[in-house]
C-alpha positions, -999 to +999 in steps of 0.1 A: -562+195+158-527+198+144-513+169+124-482+151+138-448+160+123-437+138+094-416+108+104-379+112+097-367+090+069-337+069+080-308+075+056-290+044+045-254+042+054-231+047+024-211+018+011-180+034+025-196+037+060-207+001+059-172-010+047-156+007+076-177-015+099-159-046+085-125-034+073-099-008+081-101+017+052-068+033+040-065+062+015-042+054-014-029+090-022-004+116-014-031+143-015-038+150+022-067+173+014-084+142-002-074+121+028-090+145+052-123+144+032-128+106+035-115+101+071-096+068+065-076+052+094-043+050+075-027+063+042-003+048+017+021+065-007+044+055-034+067+073-058+039+077-084+015+092-059+041+115-044+051+126-079+015+134-087+010+154-055+043+172-058+031+186-091+000+201-075+003+239-069-008+236-033+021+212-025+050+229-044+063+243-011+071+208+001+094+204-028+111+237-020+114+228+017+129+194+009+156+210-014+164+237+012+169+209+038+191+189+015+213+220+007+218+226+045+226+190+054+246+176+025+276+189+005+278+171-028+251+173-054+244+136-054+241+136-016+218+166-018+195+149-044+193+117-024+185+136+008+159+158-010+142+126-022+140+112+013+129+145+027+100+151+003+086+116+011+089+123+048+074+158+046+043+144+028+041+116+054+043+140+083+014+161+068-006+130+061-002+119+098-019+151+108-051+140+092-051+102+098-052+086+133-031+056+122-001+051+101+014+062+068+033+039+044+065+054+029+083+036+001+119+026-003+132+035-038+122+008-062+157+008-077+168-009-044+144-038-049+172-063-053+196-050-027+188-062+008+214-042+027+207-009+008+170-013+015+177-018+052+199+013+053+173+034+034+145+023+057+165+032+088+174+066+074+137+073+066+126+063+101+153+085+117+141+114+096+106+109+108+118+106+144+138+138+141+105+155+131+087+141+161+070+110+145+073+077+163+083+047+141+051+031+153+032+054+130+052+046+099+052+015+076+082+012+053+071-001+019+094-026+001+089-045-031+080-082-025+112-095-041+132-121-022+156-093-012+128-070-001+112-097+020+145-105+037+152-068+043+118-066+060+126-097+081+157-079+095+140-045+099+111-061+119+132-084+141+163-064+147+151-028+146+114-029+153+107-011+120+073-021+107+071-030+070+045-030+042+054-054+014+041-041-019+039-052-055+026-086-043+010-108-069+019-144-061+010-167-033+046-176-027+053-139-021+025-138+005+037-170+022+073-157+024+061-124+039+041-142+066+071-164+074+093-133+077+067-119+102+063-086+083+036-063+096+015-059+065+013-069+028-004-052-001-016-077-028-024-058-060-060-066-071-063-043-100-030-051-116-038-089-115-071-081-131-053-060-158-030-089-167-059-114-172-078-089-193-048-084-215-037-120-217-070-139-220-102-139-240-122-128-209-125-091-205-150-088-177-154-107-144-181-108-118-166-094-086-163-127-067-147-143-098-123-115-104-087-130-104-074-103-082-102-107-057-097-145-056-059-140-050-065-118-020-092-142-007-068-171-009-041-152+010-065-140+037-079-175+042-044-190+044-032-164+070-062-168+092-062-206+090-026-208+102-026-178+126-002-155+108-003-120+123+006-103+091-021-079+080-037-084+045-043-050+028-059-053-007-046-026-030-048-013-066-085-014-074-101-008-107-138-006-096-159-007-065-170-043-072-135-055-065-136-036-032-170-047-019-161-084-029-133-081-003-155-068+025-141-082+057-104-081+046-081-067+073-074-035+054-082-021+019-063+009+005-085+028-019-079+058-043-099+091-037-119+085-069-132+051-057-137+064-021-160+090-036-180+063-055-184+043-023-195+075-004-223+081-029-234+044-031-260+029-007-254-007-019-259-032+009-226-049+016-220-085+025-190-097+045-173-122+023-140-126+042-144-140+077-117-152+101-138-181+116-148-193+081-112-192+070-101-213+100-126-239+092-112-245+057-092-275+047-058-260+037-022-273+037+005-253+054+036-248+033+071-254+047+095-226+054+102-210+021+138-213+008+152-188-017+154-214-045+118-225-039+105-189-038+123-180-071+111-212-088+074-207-077+075-170-088+091-180-121+064-205-128+037-178-123+038-157-155+013-131-143+032-124-111+066-124-128+053-099-154+035-076-130+063-076-104+089-066-130+066-041-146+057-026-112+093-021-102+101-005-135+072+019-133+079+030-097+116+034-106+106+056-136+084+078-114+112+080-088+135+093-116+108+119-126+106+130-090+143+132-088+143+154-119+118+177-104+139+181-073+171+185-094+155+215-111+149+231-077+185+222-066+200+239-096+177+270-094 
């Protein structure tokens, strides 16, 4: 009598697969080969990520194509450089949209962070370029720094032009409240950079995931939005470890780097949903009044961590934008 076949051992779902059951997962990279591997819903880019990708041998052609386009469509050198910058961002975005079913975030130059009108103009030109390449504006989020000017630019873009915005470099509660009041589509609070500041500026160098200051910041924002019915999507960003990610299970979106996506893929940790809309709605919270500019600036000024990290983030993104410009300039002069 033959023995029965051995029973199949049920493989545990990976932490990434479990996370996708609670939260929309977004890839935080300009490397579309990495994006295809992890099958996220959306993808986000910024000048630093595009700079890193543009230096990879397999993506050099996108730099050349952007420069060729600029030479054909602009006369002066400064116009060509500006157009090449926009084009390289859009070319990467178009390729990313071939491997994600949702949206890509494309960032307005950080050097425009304090210029509302210039930010609006840049956003409109990026969207037009996408549309000229057959991509609907519904598949693009325009990323703007969460300065007062950036938030007001987003308010206008959303209300008057139907252009969806992702407000980035968000560290302070007042930034989050202002974004919700401006009815922006999505915000990106930066978990890891908040963590970095507290490690550098306090005696405590490690935090349990649920006590991590970046995790607590996103949790506060999420609960406030759900309590008062704001439609703005909360997308935790800038993670330093998987503990920060899993402690935000249940957040609307989480944007995660390829390295951490890989760690989540190889982990079988059982996840717990910590963020929950019904629990948020049951909390006893106070709704803030419509934020005026002077109130926003004072609240931000009083928050040293947020002031430091916003300023630093703008400087770093601007520096990487200049490096990318220099890369394009070399091609323009070749």
